[in-house]
N, C-alpha and C positions, 0 to 999 in steps of 0.2 A: 814267626820270622823275627829274629833278634839281632841287633847290631852288637857285635862282640869286639869290634875295633874300628878305628877311623884314623886316617892320616890327612893332615892339612899341610900342603906344601906351597908356599908363595914363591913366585919367580917373576923377575923382570926380564922381558924378552924384547930384544931389538926388532924393529921393523926393517924389512928389506929395503924399502924406500920411504923416507919421511913424506908426509903429505899434509896439506893445509885445508881446513874448512873455515867458514866464517867465524873469525874470532879466536882460532886456536890452531896450533901446529902439533902434530903427533910424530914422534920418532921412536917410541917404545910403548910396550903394553905391560902393565902390572897384572898378572893373572894368578889367582889363588886356586890351586887344584885340591880336590877332595876325593878321597877313596873311602868307601864304607864296606866293611867286611862283615858277613853274617856267620851264623853258627854252622852253616853247611859248606862254607868255603867259597861262596859266591862273592863277587866284588862289584859294587856299583860306582861309577865314576861321574864326577861333575867338575865344573870350574866356574869361578867368578871373574868377570872382567869389569871391575868398577870404574865408572867415570862419575865422580861425585855429584855434579849438577843433575845428572839423569838418574843415577842409581841410589843416591842417598848415602853412599859409602865410598871411601877411597881405598887404595891398596892396603894401607896400614889398618884402617878400621875394619875392612872386610876380613883381613887375616885374624885380627883380634876377636872379632865377633864370632867367627867360626870356631876358633880354638877355645874361647873362654865362655861362650854362651850357647851357640847353636848346636855344636856337636855334643857338649855335655847334656843338653836337653833330650837327646835321642840315644846316646850311647848306652848300651846295656838294657835298652827297652825293646819291647815288642813293636815292630813297625808294620805288622800285617795290615793294619788300617792305614793306608798311605796318606789320605787327607789329614787324619788325626796326627800322624807323625810330622807332617809338614807344619801343621798348626802349632805343634809344640816348639818347633824352631822359630816360627813367627812370633809366638808369645815371648820367647827368650830374647829376640833382637828384632823388633818389628820394622825398624827404619833402614836396615842394611840389606837392600833388595838384591844386590848382586850376590852377596853371601848366601842369602836365602835361595836364590836361583841355583847356586851350586849344590846345596842340600837337596832341593826339590828334584833336580835332574839326576843326581846320584841315586836317590830313592826310586825314581822311575826306572832307571837303568837296572837297579838291583831287582825290582819286582819283575820286570820283563825277562831278565836273565833266568830267574828262578822258574818262570813259567816256560822257558824255552822258546819264546816268541820275540819277534822284533817289537820295538816300542810302538811303531806306527800301527802294527796289528793289535797290540794291547789297547791302543787308543781308539781303535775302530776305523782306522783310515784305510783307504784302498789305493791311493796314489803312490807311485814309486818314482816318478820323474818330475823334477821341478826346474823350470827355466829361471835362472838367477841373473840378476844384474851384477856388474862389477864396477867399482868406483873409480872416478877420475877426480883427483883433488884440484884445488884452485892453483892456477899457475898462469903463465903467459898463454894466450890463445893457441899459438901453434904448438907449444909443448903439450897442452891438453889434447889437441887434435892428434898429435903423434901417439900419445898414450892410448887414446881411444882406438886408433888404428891397430896398435899392437894387441889390444884386447880382442878386437874383431878377428884379427889373424889367428888368434888362439881358439876361435870358435864361439866367443860370446855373442849373443844376439841382443843383449840389452845393456846399456851403459847408464850408470847413475852419475850425474855431473854435479859436483859441489859448486855452489855459487853463494852470493849473499854479501859480498864485500863492496861491490861497486856495480850499481844497476846498469849503467851504460856499458861498461866493459864486459859485464856478464852476458849481455846480448851479443856482443862481438864474439866472445868465447863460444857461445852456443851455436851461432851461425857457422863459425869456423869448424866446429866439431861435426855439425850436420853435413857440411860440404865434404868433410874428410871421410865420413863413414857411409854416406849415401842414404837414400830414403828407407831402406829395408831394415835398418837397425833401430830398435826402440831406444829412445832417450828419455830418461827421467831426471828431474832437477830437484835439488835439495838445498835450500837456503839456510838451514840451521838457525832460524830466527833472525837472520841478518838484516832484513829490510824493515823500513817503515811500511805501513799499509799503502801509502801513496806510491812509493817506489815499487812495491811488489805488484800493484795493479798495473803500473807502467810496464814492468817486465813481462807480466802475463799477456798483456795486449801486444807487446812488441814481438813475442814469440809465437803468435797465433799461426803463422805460416809454417812452423817447423815441426808440426805433429809431435808435440811433447806429450809423453804418455801420462805423466802425473807431475804435480807441483807439491813438494813436501815442505811443510813448516816454513812458509814464507815470512812470517812475522813472529813476534815474541809470544811465548807460551800463554801469557795472560790476556792477549789481545784477541778475544773472541770475535768482536765486531770486525777487526781487521782481517781476520781469517775468512770470515764470511764475505767481506767485500772482494777479496781476491777470487773466491769461488764464483762470484757473480760476473767477474771480468774475464773468465777463461772457460773454455770447454773442457780443458784438462782437469781431471779430478784433483781437488786439493786434499792432501793427506796430512793429518795431524801426527806429529811425532813427539816433540818435547811437551806438547799440550796434554798428552795422554800417557801417564805412567801406569796407573792401575785402572780397574774397571770403573770405579766411582768417578774418575775424571771425565768419562764419556757423557755423563748426564747433561751438564750445561751445554756442551758442544752440540749434542743431538737436538736438544730443545731449541737451540738457536739456528740450526741448519748451517753450522759454521764450516762444515767440510763434507766430504763424501767417503772418507775412509780414515783409518788410523794405522800407524806403524806399531806393530806388536813386537817388542823385544823382551826376551826372557830376562835379560839383565835389569831392565828398568822396572819390570812388573813383579819380579820375585820368583819366576819359574813357570813351569808348565801348567800347574793348577790355576794360577791367576791368569795366565794367557788364555786358557780355555774359558774363563769367566768373561774376559774381554771379547773373545770370539762370539760367545752367545749373545752378549749385549749388541754387538755389531750386527749380528744376524737378525735380531728383532727389529733393529732400526733400518734394515736393508742397506747398511753400509758394507763396504768391503775392507780388506786389510792388506797391508804390506807387512810381510814378516821379515824383520831386519836384525841387525847385529851390531856389535862393537868390533874392535880388534880382538879376536877370540881364538882360543884353541879349537882344534878340530872336534874335540869332545863336546863342547857346547854348541858349535855349529851343527853337529849331528843331532843334538837334542832339539834345536830349533827346526831343523829340517823334518824330523819325525813329527813334531807338533804341526808344522805347516801342512804336511801331507795328510793329516787327519782333521785339518781346520775346515769349518763350514764357510769361511769368508775369504780365505787367502787367495787373492787375485794376482798379487805381485810378490816375488821373492827377491830378497837382497841379502844373500848369505855368502859373503865373500871375505869375511874378516880373517879367516885362517890363512888366506893367500898372502896377507901382509907380514906374517911372522917369519923371522929369520930362522927360528927353530921351534919345534913343537914335539912334546913328549908322546903324542898320540898319532896313530895312523888308522886307516880303515874307517868304518862308519858309513862311508858312501864313496862313490866315484864321481869325479867331475869330468863329464864328457861333453865337449862342444858347448860349454856354457850351461849344461844341465847337471843338477845334482841327482844322482841315481842311487836310490836306497836299495840295500839288499835285504836278505832274510835272516841274517845272523841275529842271535838273541840280543835283547836290549838295544843299546845304541849301536852295537856292532863295532865299537872302537877297540883298538889294541893299545895297551900302554907299553911303550918302548923304552921308557926310562928317561931320566933327566941328564942332560949333557953336563 
């Protein structure tokens, strides 16, 4: 299997509605699309959605890394050995993880398409339906409650609520949302490192009656003791996100008993191969995973969904980033039915490239 051509296409895509998380507001997404062409006419697709503090690259550096280092390392070469091909990309640009994720998923897509099987089947997975949460950004309590109600009306069964800027107001926000959506909707909270350990413990205790499904990254990534203290204060599982980028980051957290799960994102770990390493480490520790995303194209959301469906530890799914984009050059890959991602049997990722606007 030889790569005979590759196309790297960077695009900045507006979001349908800007949203706020602790410390940052998003109104657009810089996405770098990759297409790999082999000698038999098959094409594998991937995309990078860099957010520099998490992924190690930004829009410009991801584009440059793909064009000048990663693609030249594999173009014209035999990529039959998929891990070896990905390793050549890693050696060429080891710190640009979203760019590496684009290469990794394009190679996975290409391999599965050539075999005529879906990626989840190639990965050995049997699941085809994944209940995903959908995100509500930080806003006034009633505005957040209205957004949550709209999502529930569309069939979503799980809501991920961004918090982390004001501990007292966040409790008001979450109580307002719980009242708005009722007891049957799952609520997950994500502080994006916004709290001190003391504030996070206070929030965790204050929300004990609201049946919160999980508490994601309440404190700074380096505060292992703080992460553990929050876990001791709540029955809801504490899930590390910014604390875990690659598999090696799990070691100190597991040793300290600092959480009960980790958020696996293809963009921050560098792709499916590294995500599967994280998955194996979590399984050994008997931790679970949340499979998450950035603001991403449907092509990379599909890749994450196929990975999640074959994961040994994926208990929670948060793959809604494509819903934020005002335009997307890809369709297909999966259906979204009543808050569930439903994978089909089309070869590879199952996506269709419709062209750039």
